[in-house]
N, CA, C and O atoms as a GROMACS GRO file, in nm:
protein
  468
    1MET      N    1   0.077  -0.124   0.000
    1MET     CA    2  -0.009  -0.002   0.004
    1MET      C    3   0.093   0.120   0.002
    1MET      O    4   0.202   0.115   0.059
    2LYS      N    5   0.047   0.232  -0.070
    2LYS     CA    6   0.121   0.348  -0.068
    2LYS      C    7   0.028   0.461  -0.022
    2LYS      O    8  -0.091   0.466  -0.052
    3ILE      N    9   0.093   0.552   0.055
    3ILE     CA   10   0.017   0.671   0.104
    3ILE      C   11   0.109   0.803   0.059
    3ILE      O   12   0.229   0.800   0.030
    4PHE      N   13   0.038   0.896   0.060
    4PHE     CA   14   0.136   1.028   0.019
    4PHE      C   15   0.069   1.154   0.098
    4PHE      O   16  -0.046   1.158   0.142
    5LYS      N   17   0.159   1.244   0.104
    5LYS     CA   18   0.131   1.372   0.162
    5LYS      C   19   0.172   1.482   0.067
    5LYS      O   20   0.281   1.467   0.010
    6LYS      N   21   0.102   1.589   0.041
    6LYS     CA   22   0.137   1.693  -0.045
    6LYS      C   23   0.185   1.816   0.031
    6LYS      O   24   0.132   1.844   0.138
    7PHE      N   25   0.284   1.893  -0.020
    7PHE     CA   26   0.342   2.009   0.041
    7PHE      C   27   0.345   2.103  -0.058
    7PHE      O   28   0.338   2.061  -0.173
    8THR      N   29   0.353   2.234  -0.037
    8THR     CA   30   0.382   2.342  -0.117
    8THR      C   31   0.480   2.436  -0.060
    8THR      O   32   0.485   2.455   0.062
    9PHE      N   33   0.560   2.498  -0.147
    9PHE     CA   34   0.652   2.606  -0.106
    9PHE      C   35   0.686   2.703  -0.231
    9PHE      O   36   0.683   2.669  -0.350
   10GLU      N   37   0.717   2.821  -0.184
   10GLU     CA   38   0.737   2.935  -0.285
   10GLU      C   39   0.879   2.954  -0.272
   10GLU      O   40   0.931   2.958  -0.161
   11ALA      N   41   0.950   2.966  -0.390
   11ALA     CA   42   1.101   2.982  -0.407
   11ALA      C   43   1.143   3.044  -0.541
   11ALA      O   44   1.074   3.032  -0.642
   12ALA      N   45   1.250   3.108  -0.539
   12ALA     CA   46   1.317   3.153  -0.645
   12ALA      C   47   1.451   3.090  -0.688
   12ALA      O   48   1.527   3.047  -0.601
   13HIS      N   49   1.482   3.081  -0.819
   13HIS     CA   50   1.595   3.015  -0.853
   13HIS      C   51   1.629   3.056  -1.001
   13HIS      O   52   1.548   3.113  -1.073
   14LYS      N   53   1.748   3.022  -1.037
   14LYS     CA   54   1.784   3.028  -1.181
   14LYS      C   55   1.872   2.894  -1.220
   14LYS      O   56   1.922   2.827  -1.131
   15LEU      N   57   1.883   2.868  -1.331
   15LEU     CA   58   1.957   2.756  -1.380
   15LEU      C   59   2.084   2.800  -1.432
   15LEU      O   60   2.088   2.857  -1.541
   16PRO      N   61   2.184   2.778  -1.365
   16PRO     CA   62   2.325   2.835  -1.401
   16PRO      C   63   2.386   2.759  -1.523
   16PRO      O   64   2.478   2.818  -1.580
   17PHE      N   65   2.348   2.636  -1.571
   17PHE     CA   66   2.404   2.574  -1.680
   17PHE      C   67   2.348   2.584  -1.806
   17PHE      O   68   2.405   2.537  -1.904
   18VAL      N   69   2.225   2.648  -1.814
   18VAL     CA   70   2.154   2.656  -1.946
   18VAL      C   71   2.213   2.786  -2.028
   18VAL      O   72   2.267   2.877  -1.965
   19PRO      N   73   2.203   2.790  -2.152
   19PRO     CA   74   2.251   2.915  -2.227
   19PRO      C   75   2.187   3.042  -2.167
   19PRO      O   76   2.074   3.042  -2.119
   20LEU      N   77   2.256   3.136  -2.172
   20LEU     CA   78   2.195   3.272  -2.132
   20LEU      C   79   2.081   3.312  -2.219
   20LEU      O   80   2.002   3.394  -2.172
   21SER      N   81   2.064   3.269  -2.330
   21SER     CA   82   1.934   3.299  -2.410
   21SER      C   83   1.819   3.221  -2.366
   21SER      O   84   1.709   3.246  -2.414
   22HIS      N   85   1.836   3.116  -2.266
   22HIS     CA   86   1.735   3.038  -2.221
   22HIS      C   87   1.655   3.114  -2.113
   22HIS      O   88   1.721   3.169  -2.025
   23LYS      N   89   1.519   3.123  -2.109
   23LYS     CA   90   1.461   3.202  -2.003
   23LYS      C   91   1.489   3.158  -1.854
   23LYS      O   92   1.479   3.238  -1.761
   24CYS      N   93   1.520   3.038  -1.839
   24CYS     CA   94   1.546   2.983  -1.686
   24CYS      C   95   1.698   3.028  -1.650
   24CYS      O   96   1.743   3.004  -1.538
   25SER      N   97   1.773   3.092  -1.743
   25SER     CA   98   1.885   3.150  -1.688
   25SER      C   99   1.875   3.273  -1.600
   25SER      O  100   1.959   3.314  -1.521
   26ASN      N  101   1.753   3.326  -1.630
   26ASN     CA  102   1.718   3.454  -1.539
   26ASN      C  103   1.653   3.417  -1.405
   26ASN      O  104   1.584   3.315  -1.401
   27LEU      N  105   1.670   3.488  -1.300
   27LEU     CA  106   1.607   3.470  -1.175
   27LEU      C  107   1.462   3.476  -1.184
   27LEU      O  108   1.408   3.573  -1.236
   28HIS      N  109   1.386   3.365  -1.132
   28HIS     CA  110   1.245   3.361  -1.140
   28HIS      C  111   1.190   3.283  -1.028
   28HIS      O  112   1.267   3.223  -0.952
   29GLY      N  113   1.070   3.280  -1.013
   29GLY     CA  114   1.016   3.194  -0.901
   29GLY      C  115   0.898   3.102  -0.941
   29GLY      O  116   0.830   3.119  -1.042
   30HIS      N  117   0.882   3.002  -0.852
   30HIS     CA  118   0.754   2.910  -0.878
   30HIS      C  119   0.690   2.893  -0.745
   30HIS      O  120   0.742   2.926  -0.638
   31SER      N  121   0.575   2.840  -0.759
   31SER     CA  122   0.483   2.785  -0.657
   31SER      C  123   0.504   2.633  -0.666
   31SER      O  124   0.428   2.562  -0.732
   32PHE      N  125   0.606   2.587  -0.598
   32PHE     CA  126   0.627   2.447  -0.612
   32PHE      C  127   0.534   2.355  -0.539
   32PHE      O  128   0.489   2.394  -0.431
   33LYS      N  129   0.499   2.235  -0.586
   33LYS     CA  130   0.420   2.134  -0.517
   33LYS      C  131   0.509   2.010  -0.500
   33LYS      O  132   0.586   1.973  -0.589
   34VAL      N  133   0.497   1.948  -0.383
   34VAL     CA  134   0.574   1.829  -0.351
   34VAL      C  135   0.490   1.718  -0.295
   34VAL      O  136   0.412   1.736  -0.201
   35ARG      N  137   0.507   1.607  -0.355
   35ARG     CA  138   0.425   1.489  -0.302
   35ARG      C  139   0.516   1.382  -0.266
   35ARG      O  140   0.584   1.326  -0.352
   36VAL      N  141   0.523   1.348  -0.129
   36VAL     CA  142   0.602   1.239  -0.084
   36VAL      C  143   0.504   1.116  -0.058
   36VAL      O  144   0.395   1.125  -0.004
   37CYS      N  145   0.563   1.002  -0.108
   37CYS     CA  146   0.497   0.879  -0.106
   37CYS      C  147   0.580   0.774  -0.010
   37CYS      O  148   0.703   0.765  -0.017
   38VAL      N  149   0.505   0.701   0.073
   38VAL     CA  150   0.558   0.595   0.155
   38VAL      C  151   0.486   0.470   0.131
   38VAL      O  152   0.363   0.464   0.125
   39GLN      N  153   0.561   0.374   0.119
   39GLN     CA  154   0.502   0.249   0.090
   39GLN      C  155   0.522   0.144   0.214
   39GLN      O  156   0.628   0.143   0.276
   40GLY      N  157   0.424   0.064   0.244
   40GLY     CA  158   0.442  -0.053   0.334
   40GLY      C  159   0.316  -0.120   0.371
   40GLY      O  160   0.210  -0.089   0.317
   41PRO      N  161   0.324  -0.203   0.451
   41PRO     CA  162   0.185  -0.288   0.492
   41PRO      C  163   0.108  -0.210   0.568
   41PRO      O  164   0.156  -0.120   0.637
   42VAL      N  165  -0.034  -0.239   0.560
   42VAL     CA  166  -0.115  -0.193   0.657
   42VAL      C  167  -0.110  -0.241   0.789
   42VAL      O  168  -0.119  -0.363   0.802
   43ASN      N  169  -0.096  -0.157   0.908
   43ASN     CA  170  -0.067  -0.205   1.029
   43ASN      C  171  -0.196  -0.241   1.102
   43ASN      O  172  -0.304  -0.242   1.043
   44GLU      N  173  -0.184  -0.273   1.233
   44GLU     CA  174  -0.297  -0.311   1.318
   44GLU      C  175  -0.385  -0.189   1.340
   44GLU      O  176  -0.499  -0.207   1.382
   45LEU      N  177  -0.338  -0.065   1.314
   45LEU     CA  178  -0.430   0.044   1.324
   45LEU      C  179  -0.500   0.074   1.190
   45LEU      O  180  -0.583   0.165   1.187
   46GLY      N  181  -0.474   0.003   1.079
   46GLY     CA  182  -0.529   0.017   0.954
   46GLY      C  183  -0.469   0.114   0.862
   46GLY      O  184  -0.524   0.152   0.759
   47TRP      N  185  -0.346   0.156   0.907
   47TRP     CA  186  -0.275   0.251   0.810
   47TRP      C  187  -0.139   0.221   0.787
   47TRP      O  188  -0.084   0.148   0.870
   48VAL      N  189  -0.072   0.266   0.688
   48VAL     CA  190   0.071   0.248   0.670
   48VAL      C  191   0.147   0.322   0.754
   48VAL      O  192   0.251   0.276   0.802
   49MET      N  193   0.101   0.452   0.782
   49MET     CA  194   0.177   0.560   0.870
   49MET      C  195   0.083   0.660   0.898
   49MET      O  196  -0.002   0.691   0.815
   50ASP      N  197   0.092   0.715   1.014
   50ASP     CA  198  -0.002   0.833   1.047
   50ASP      C  199   0.032   0.950   0.962
   50ASP      O  200   0.149   0.988   0.955
   51PHE      N  201  -0.064   1.010   0.896
   51PHE     CA  202  -0.030   1.119   0.803
   51PHE      C  203   0.034   1.233   0.891
   51PHE      O  204   0.104   1.312   0.828
   52ALA      N  205   0.022   1.254   1.021
   52ALA     CA  206   0.070   1.347   1.092
   52ALA      C  207   0.219   1.319   1.118
   52ALA      O  208   0.298   1.413   1.133
   53ASP      N  209   0.257   1.194   1.125
   53ASP     CA  210   0.398   1.166   1.148
   53ASP      C  211   0.475   1.187   1.004
   53ASP      O  212   0.593   1.220   1.000
   54LEU      N  213   0.408   1.167   0.906
   54LEU     CA  214   0.468   1.202   0.761
   54LEU      C  215   0.489   1.341   0.753
   54LEU      O  216   0.596   1.385   0.711
   55LYS      N  217   0.390   1.419   0.792
   55LYS     CA  218   0.402   1.565   0.777
   55LYS      C  219   0.520   1.615   0.872
   55LYS      O  220   0.602   1.700   0.839
   56LYS      N  221   0.516   1.552   0.993
   56LYS     CA  222   0.626   1.605   1.099
   56LYS      C  223   0.774   1.578   1.048
   56LYS      O  224   0.868   1.654   1.069
   57GLU      N  225   0.780   1.465   0.982
   57GLU     CA  226   0.922   1.447   0.914
   57GLU      C  227   0.962   1.528   0.805
   57GLU      O  228   1.080   1.561   0.796
   58CYS      N  229   0.876   1.564   0.717
   58CYS     CA  230   0.887   1.634   0.611
   58CYS      C  231   0.888   1.796   0.614
   58CYS      O  232   0.960   1.862   0.538
   59ASP      N  233   0.806   1.851   0.705
   59ASP     CA  234   0.800   1.980   0.735
   59ASP      C  235   0.928   2.054   0.749
   59ASP      O  236   0.938   2.160   0.688
   60PRO      N  237   1.031   2.011   0.823
   60PRO     CA  238   1.156   2.081   0.839
   60PRO      C  239   1.225   2.102   0.700
   60PRO      O  240   1.273   2.212   0.673
   61CYS      N  241   1.230   2.003   0.616
   61CYS     CA  242   1.286   2.009   0.485
   61CYS      C  243   1.222   2.112   0.394
   61CYS      O  244   1.286   2.191   0.325
   62ILE      N  245   1.092   2.104   0.402
   62ILE     CA  246   1.014   2.195   0.317
   62ILE      C  247   1.018   2.344   0.365
   62ILE      O  248   1.009   2.435   0.283
   63GLU      N  249   1.032   2.368   0.499
   63GLU     CA  250   1.067   2.496   0.549
   63GLU      C  251   1.180   2.560   0.500
   63GLU      O  252   1.181   2.678   0.466
   64LYS      N  253   1.292   2.471   0.497
   64LYS     CA  254   1.428   2.517   0.433
   64LYS      C  255   1.408   2.584   0.303
   64LYS      O  256   1.471   2.684   0.268
   65LEU      N  257   1.309   2.518   0.225
   65LEU     CA  258   1.301   2.561   0.083
   65LEU      C  259   1.213   2.684   0.064
   65LEU      O  260   1.231   2.767  -0.026
   66ASP      N  261   1.110   2.689   0.159
   66ASP     CA  262   1.004   2.803   0.139
   66ASP      C  263   1.049   2.941   0.149
   66ASP      O  264   1.114   2.976   0.247
   67HIS      N  265   1.021   3.020   0.057
   67HIS     CA  266   1.068   3.159   0.039
   67HIS      C  267   1.218   3.173   0.045
   67HIS      O  268   1.272   3.270   0.098
   68ALA      N  269   1.284   3.077  -0.010
   68ALA     CA  270   1.428   3.084  -0.036
   68ALA      C  271   1.483   3.114  -0.173
   68ALA      O  272   1.415   3.100  -0.275
   69TYR      N  273   1.602   3.154  -0.174
   69TYR     CA  274   1.671   3.156  -0.307
   69TYR      C  275   1.738   3.018  -0.320
   69TYR      O  276   1.846   2.998  -0.264
   70LEU      N  277   1.677   2.922  -0.390
   70LEU     CA  278   1.729   2.779  -0.398
   70LEU      C  279   1.868   2.772  -0.420
   70LEU      O  280   1.933   2.693  -0.351
   71ASN      N  281   1.932   2.851  -0.518
   71ASN     CA  282   2.064   2.843  -0.555
   71ASN      C  283   2.160   2.857  -0.440
   71ASN      O  284   2.273   2.810  -0.451
   72GLU      N  285   2.125   2.916  -0.335
   72GLU     CA  286   2.205   2.938  -0.220
   72GLU      C  287   2.205   2.830  -0.099
   72GLU      O  288   2.272   2.835   0.005
   73ILE      N  289   2.113   2.731  -0.140
   73ILE     CA  290   2.114   2.606  -0.043
   73ILE      C  291   2.207   2.511  -0.080
   73ILE      O  292   2.213   2.464  -0.194
   74PRO      N  293   2.286   2.477   0.017
   74PRO     CA  294   2.395   2.361  -0.028
   74PRO      C  295   2.330   2.242  -0.083
   74PRO      O  296   2.234   2.185  -0.031
   75GLY      N  297   2.393   2.205  -0.201
   75GLY     CA  298   2.333   2.087  -0.265
   75GLY      C  299   2.233   2.123  -0.373
   75GLY      O  300   2.192   2.036  -0.450
   76LEU      N  301   2.194   2.247  -0.380
   76LEU     CA  302   2.104   2.302  -0.482
   76LEU      C  303   2.148   2.413  -0.565
   76LEU      O  304   2.071   2.501  -0.603
   77GLU      N  305   2.280   2.408  -0.595
   77GLU     CA  306   2.343   2.512  -0.661
   77GLU      C  307   2.289   2.520  -0.814
   77GLU      O  308   2.296   2.623  -0.881
   78ASN      N  309   2.238   2.401  -0.857
   78ASN     CA  310   2.165   2.384  -0.997
   78ASN      C  311   2.025   2.336  -0.964
   78ASN      O  312   1.996   2.218  -0.981
   79PRO      N  313   1.937   2.422  -0.918
   79PRO     CA  314   1.817   2.362  -0.847
   79PRO      C  315   1.696   2.335  -0.966
   79PRO      O  316   1.593   2.403  -0.969
   80THR      N  317   1.723   2.232  -1.056
   80THR     CA  318   1.623   2.188  -1.139
   80THR      C  319   1.530   2.105  -1.060
   80THR      O  320   1.562   2.059  -0.950
   81SER      N  321   1.411   2.085  -1.119
   81SER     CA  322   1.308   2.004  -1.047
   81SER      C  323   1.366   1.863  -1.002
   81SER      O  324   1.335   1.817  -0.892
   82GLU      N  325   1.441   1.803  -1.081
   82GLU     CA  326   1.502   1.686  -1.071
   82GLU      C  327   1.602   1.688  -0.944
   82GLU      O  328   1.597   1.598  -0.860
   83ASN      N  329   1.685   1.788  -0.937
   83ASN     CA  330   1.771   1.797  -0.840
   83ASN      C  331   1.706   1.835  -0.714
   83ASN      O  332   1.759   1.792  -0.612
   84ILE      N  333   1.585   1.918  -0.701
   84ILE     CA  334   1.508   1.948  -0.584
   84ILE      C  335   1.459   1.817  -0.538
   84ILE      O  336   1.467   1.799  -0.416
   85ALA      N  337   1.410   1.722  -0.610
   85ALA     CA  338   1.353   1.602  -0.565
   85ALA      C  339   1.458   1.511  -0.509
   85ALA      O  340   1.429   1.441  -0.412
   86ILE      N  341   1.581   1.507  -0.563
   86ILE     CA  342   1.681   1.440  -0.502
   86ILE      C  343   1.715   1.484  -0.373
   86ILE      O  344   1.723   1.405  -0.279
   87TRP      N  345   1.735   1.604  -0.364
   87TRP     CA  346   1.771   1.671  -0.241
   87TRP      C  347   1.672   1.652  -0.128
   87TRP      O  348   1.710   1.632  -0.013
   88ILE      N  349   1.540   1.659  -0.162
   88ILE     CA  350   1.432   1.639  -0.059
   88ILE      C  351   1.453   1.483  -0.026
   88ILE      O  352   1.451   1.454   0.094
   89TRP      N  353   1.471   1.392  -0.107
   89TRP     CA  354   1.488   1.249  -0.077
   89TRP      C  355   1.598   1.234   0.037
   89TRP      O  356   1.582   1.177   0.145
   90LYS      N  357   1.704   1.292  -0.006
   90LYS     CA  358   1.828   1.281   0.079
   90LYS      C  359   1.808   1.334   0.210
   90LYS      O  360   1.868   1.284   0.305
   91ASN      N  361   1.724   1.437   0.228
   91ASN     CA  362   1.698   1.500   0.356
   91ASN      C  363   1.587   1.433   0.431
   91ASN      O  364   1.566   1.466   0.548
   92ILE      N  365   1.512   1.340   0.373
   92ILE     CA  366   1.403   1.270   0.455
   92ILE      C  367   1.407   1.123   0.456
   92ILE      O  368   1.334   1.058   0.531
   93GLU      N  369   1.494   1.069   0.373
   93GLU     CA  370   1.506   0.909   0.361
   93GLU      C  371   1.544   0.839   0.494
   93GLU      O  372   1.498   0.727   0.517
   94LYS      N  373   1.623   0.899   0.580
   94LYS     CA  374   1.660   0.830   0.704
   94LYS      C  375   1.541   0.831   0.807
   94LYS      O  376   1.532   0.749   0.898
   95LYS      N  377   1.457   0.927   0.785
   95LYS     CA  378   1.361   0.955   0.878
   95LYS      C  379   1.216   0.880   0.848
   95LYS      O  380   1.125   0.869   0.930
   96LEU      N  381   1.214   0.829   0.707
   96LEU     CA  382   1.088   0.779   0.666
   96LEU      C  383   1.104   0.643   0.613
   96LEU      O  384   1.128   0.626   0.494
   97ARG      N  385   1.092   0.548   0.692
   97ARG     CA  386   1.081   0.412   0.656
   97ARG      C  387   0.987   0.383   0.542
   97ARG      O  388   0.874   0.430   0.548
   98GLY      N  389   1.022   0.314   0.445
   98GLY     CA  390   0.922   0.297   0.324
   98GLY      C  391   0.911   0.398   0.238
   98GLY      O  392   0.815   0.396   0.162
   99LEU      N  393   1.001   0.503   0.233
   99LEU     CA  394   0.996   0.604   0.128
   99LEU      C  395   1.006   0.552  -0.005
   99LEU      O  396   1.104   0.488  -0.044
  100SER      N  397   0.895   0.582  -0.082
  100SER     CA  398   0.907   0.535  -0.210
  100SER      C  399   0.919   0.627  -0.339
  100SER      O  400   0.967   0.588  -0.445
  101SER      N  401   0.867   0.759  -0.317
  101SER     CA  402   0.893   0.853  -0.423
  101SER      C  403   0.888   0.991  -0.364
  101SER      O  404   0.833   1.011  -0.256
  102VAL      N  405   0.944   1.084  -0.429
  102VAL     CA  406   0.933   1.228  -0.413
  102VAL      C  407   0.891   1.285  -0.537
  102VAL      O  408   0.966   1.260  -0.631
  103GLU      N  409   0.782   1.360  -0.565
  103GLU     CA  410   0.747   1.414  -0.674
  103GLU      C  411   0.753   1.580  -0.664
  103GLU      O  412   0.703   1.637  -0.567
  104VAL      N  413   0.811   1.646  -0.760
  104VAL     CA  414   0.834   1.789  -0.753
  104VAL      C  415   0.760   1.845  -0.873
  104VAL      O  416   0.793   1.812  -0.987
  105GLN      N  417   0.666   1.925  -0.848
  105GLN     CA  418   0.601   1.995  -0.978
  105GLN      C  419   0.620   2.148  -0.963
  105GLN      O  420   0.584   2.210  -0.863
  106GLU      N  421   0.678   2.201  -1.067
  106GLU     CA  422   0.712   2.343  -1.070
  106GLU      C  423   0.614   2.429  -1.147
  106GLU      O  424   0.605   2.550  -1.128
  107THR      N  425   0.548   2.368  -1.225
  107THR     CA  426   0.426   2.437  -1.292
  107THR      C  427   0.301   2.349  -1.285
  107THR      O  428   0.295   2.250  -1.212
  108CYS      N  429   0.206   2.389  -1.359
  108CYS     CA  430   0.066   2.307  -1.357
  108CYS      C  431   0.084   2.182  -1.441
  108CYS      O  432   0.015   2.081  -1.430
  109ASN      N  433   0.192   2.199  -1.531
  109ASN     CA  434   0.213   2.089  -1.644
  109ASN      C  435   0.348   2.022  -1.647
  109ASN      O  436   0.373   1.938  -1.734
  110SER      N  437   0.437   2.056  -1.553
  110SER     CA  438   0.578   2.018  -1.562
  110SER      C  439   0.635   1.968  -1.418
  110SER      O  440   0.620   2.041  -1.320
  111GLY      N  441   0.694   1.856  -1.408
  111GLY     CA  442   0.748   1.805  -1.286
  111GLY      C  443   0.824   1.684  -1.300
  111GLY      O  444   0.857   1.647  -1.412
  112CYS      N  445   0.855   1.618  -1.199
  112CYS     CA  446   0.937   1.485  -1.192
  112CYS      C  447   0.906   1.409  -1.080
  112CYS      O  448   0.863   1.458  -0.976
  113ILE      N  449   0.928   1.287  -1.098
  113ILE     CA  450   0.913   1.177  -0.986
  113ILE      C  451   1.049   1.112  -0.956
  113ILE      O  452   1.107   1.055  -1.049
  114TYR      N  453   1.102   1.114  -0.840
  114TYR     CA  454   1.224   1.052  -0.809
  114TYR      C  455   1.190   0.936  -0.705
  114TYR      O  456   1.131   0.954  -0.599
  115GLN      N  457   1.237   0.814  -0.752
  115GLN     CA  458   1.214   0.700  -0.677
  115GLN      C  459   1.341   0.630  -0.608
  115GLN      O  460   1.341   0.511  -0.576
  116GLY      N  461   1.445   0.715  -0.591
  116GLY     CA  462   1.558   0.669  -0.528
  116GLY      C  463   1.658   0.601  -0.631
  116GLY      O  464   1.635   0.594  -0.752
  117LYS      N  465   1.760   0.556  -0.577
  117LYS     CA  466   1.860   0.486  -0.662
  117LYS      C  467   1.816   0.337  -0.712
  117LYS      O  468   1.892   0.271  -0.783
   0.00000   0.00000   0.00000
């Protein structure tokens, strides 16, 4: 069984490795959406994990990103959606047994899903 919790954060970034003619080379912002999925058996309480516990473990990570200039966060010098998903995974994987995916959506139509190595 898989469960998920959704989070949002507002942040600015620019992509340093794209050509200067690319619009993402300029500083800009997004209303990012994140979905964290955990997988495991349904326990005696009838759930995989308490949603409150899932939120508690993810909130500190999301708070570091909210209203930040992502390029200044160690590990996010090139803050693509893909790198943001990997960064979130690395920051929560030890806290969340059964972590199965981290999804980052930067626009209504664009995002990525990271499922670990």
